[in-house]
C-alpha positions as CSV (number, residue, x, y, z in Angstrom):
1,X,-9.5,-6.0,1.7
2,X,-7.2,-3.2,2.5
3,X,-3.5,-3.5,3.1
4,X,-3.9,-3.4,6.9
5,X,-5.5,-6.8,6.7
6,X,-2.9,-8.4,4.4
7,X,-0.7,-11.2,5.6
8,X,3.1,-10.8,5.9
9,X,5.2,-12.1,3.0
10,X,2.3,-12.6,0.6
11,X,2.4,-10.9,-2.7
12,X,-0.8,-9.0,-3.6
13,X,-2.1,-7.1,-6.6
14,X,-3.4,-3.6,-5.9
15,X,-7.1,-3.5,-7.1
16,X,-7.8,0.1,-6.2
17,X,-6.6,3.2,-4.3
18,X,-9.4,4.8,-2.3
19,X,-8.2,8.0,-0.7
20,X,-11.7,9.4,-0.2
21,X,-10.9,12.2,-2.7
22,X,-7.6,13.3,-1.0
23,X,-5.6,14.1,-4.2
24,X,-2.4,14.8,-2.2
25,X,-2.5,11.3,-0.7
26,X,-3.3,9.8,-4.1
27,X,-0.5,11.6,-5.7
28,X,1.9,10.5,-3.0
29,X,1.0,6.9,-3.3
30,X,1.3,7.1,-7.1
31,X,4.8,8.5,-6.7
32,X,5.7,5.4,-4.7
33,X,4.5,3.2,-7.5
34,X,1.2,2.3,-5.8
35,X,-1.5,2.1,-8.4
36,X,-4.0,-0.5,-9.7
37,X,-2.4,-3.6,-11.2
38,X,0.9,-3.2,-9.4
39,X,2.1,-5.9,-7.0
40,X,2.8,-5.1,-3.3
41,X,4.1,-7.2,-0.4
42,X,3.8,-6.5,3.3
43,X,7.3,-7.2,4.7
44,X,6.7,-6.2,8.3
45,X,3.9,-4.9,10.6
46,X,4.5,-3.1,13.8
47,X,3.1,0.4,14.4
48,X,3.5,1.1,10.7
49,X,3.7,-1.3,7.7
50,X,6.9,-1.9,5.7
51,X,5.9,-2.7,2.1
52,X,7.8,-3.7,-0.9
53,X,6.8,-2.2,-4.3
54,X,9.0,-2.6,-7.4
55,X,12.2,-3.7,-5.5
56,X,11.9,-0.8,-3.1
57,X,10.7,-0.8,0.5
58,X,8.6,1.9,2.1
59,X,7.3,2.5,5.7
60,X,3.7,3.6,5.5
61,X,1.2,4.5,8.3
62,X,-2.1,2.7,8.8
63,X,-4.1,5.5,7.2
64,X,-2.2,5.1,3.9
65,X,-2.4,1.3,4.2
66,X,-6.2,1.6,4.6
67,X,-6.4,3.4,1.2
68,X,-4.7,0.6,-0.7
69,X,-7.0,-2.2,-1.6
70,X,-5.7,-5.6,-2.7
């Protein structure tokens, strides 16, 4: 499943990043610490998602969240 379908407060392990070949998006996600094997938690869902990766929180849009599979 992708991150848009994840439950709040549950820790997940990223299984893959599927950007459809968009290298810029893949590079951006990698710079946030978003890559296979890393843990991620959805902290809040409103219009965008607030996620916790490596003791940092980020606000990501649904398009980025759809590229992150857990």
